[in-house]
N, C-alpha and C positions, 0 to 999 in steps of 0.2 A: 357642872361645867364652869370654867372660869371665864365668864364673858361679860362681867360688869366692867364699866369704864375704868374704875380704879385698879382692878386686877389686871386688865389688859395693859394698862399704862405701866404698871409695876413690872410685868413680865417683859414688855418690850424695852423698858429702861434697863433692867438688870441682866437680861439674857443677851450678851454681846457676841457670843460665839455660837453659831447656828450650823448644825449639820443638816443639810437638805437632802433627804432621802428621795431618790427619783429625779434628781436634777438632770435635766437634759442639756446637751451641748448645742442643741438647735435654738437659734436666737428667737424664733417665733413661738416657742413653747412657753406656757405660763410660768413653769418652774425657772426658766432662764431669766425672764424679765423680773421676776420676784427677787431672785438671787442678786441680779445686777443692781436693782433698786436698793436692796438692803446693804450691799457692799458699798454703794455710793453714799450711804448714810452712816458709815462707820462700823458696820457689823463685820465680823470675821465669818466668812462662809467656808464650810467644809463640804464639798460635794460627795455624795454617796450614791453610786450607781454601778453595779457590776459590769454593765455594758461598756462603760468608759474607764474601768479601773486602770490606774497608772497613767492615764492621760491628764490633760489640763482642761479645766473649764473656768473661765474668768480668772485665769492666772493661778488657780489652786489645783493641787493634785487630787484626783478622784480616788476615793476608797471604794472597795467592793462591798463592804459591810460596815455597819456602825462599830462593831467590835474591832475593826482594823485600825480605828483612829487612836492615836497615841498621845493625845493632848486633851485637856478638859473641854467638855462640851456643855454649854448651858441649855440649849434648846435643840430638840429634834423636830424639824419641820417636815411633814410627810406629804409628798406628792405621789401617792400610790392609791390603789383601790382600797376601800374600807376593809375588805376581807383580808388584805395583806397587813393590816395594822397590828394585830395582837403580837406577832413575833417581833415586830419593830418596837413595840412598847416594852417588851421584855428586854430587848437589847438596850433601849434608852435607860431603863432602870440599871442594867448591868454596867453601863459606862458612867453612871453617876450624873446623868442629865438632870436639870431642874424642872424642865417643862417638855411635855409632848404636845405638839401643835399639829392638828389635822387640818389641812387646807380645805377651801371651799369644795363641797361635794364629797368630802371624806369625813365619815362619822361612824367610827367603830365604837360602840358602847363597851365592848369587851376590852379594847385597847385603852379606853378611858378609865375603866375600872382597874386595870393592871397598873396604870400610871398613878392613879389616885391612891390605891392601896399602898404603894411604895413611897408616897409623900410628894410626888411630882405635881406641879400645876398641869392641868390638861385643858386644851382648847379644841373644840370640834367645829368643823364646817365654817371656818373663818380664814381670811387671807392675811398673812403677816404684812404684806405691802399695803393693802387697803387699810388695815387697822393702824399701821404706823402713820400713814398719810392722814387718816382721820384724827388721830389723837395727838400727833406731833408735827404734822406737815401742813400743807396749805390747801387741803380739800375744801375747807370752808371758803377760801378766797375764790374758788371756782364755782361757787354757788351750790355746793353739795351740802345737804343737811346732815351734819356730822353727829347730831344729837348731843353735842357737847356745848353747853352754854356757859361762858365764862368771860369775864372782862379782862383776863390776862392769859398769856400763852403759858402752857405747861412747861416745866423745866425738864 
């Protein structure tokens, strides 16, 4: 798993276009506020959810499947059950993504293997919003122990 600080920082710095699989249009769902946070921090969000295909979430058109996306995707961020991840991982490989990121509570070892064998970075059971705030944001100012000790802000 790619979960050391340097690797997470590199992934979040380099992966600027993120397809969010399972993104909900409901404002109170975790996928929605993660997507909104990432969008507010300069990331391009591409919603993927067959339930909302063709509609708009956060101003972006929703795709039914990863393979429907017709632009480069850096990261596939998964808000689905662990059992649903292997085919998503195969699609992430097929579209040329650089990273498969499984959100908190999502940890498919098979999906991780598929991604890694194809040369993708793979992150399990972590939140992109929390990791971004921990490594680039202001969580430390709120008194949260980010486990990042430095005399200067990361670039």
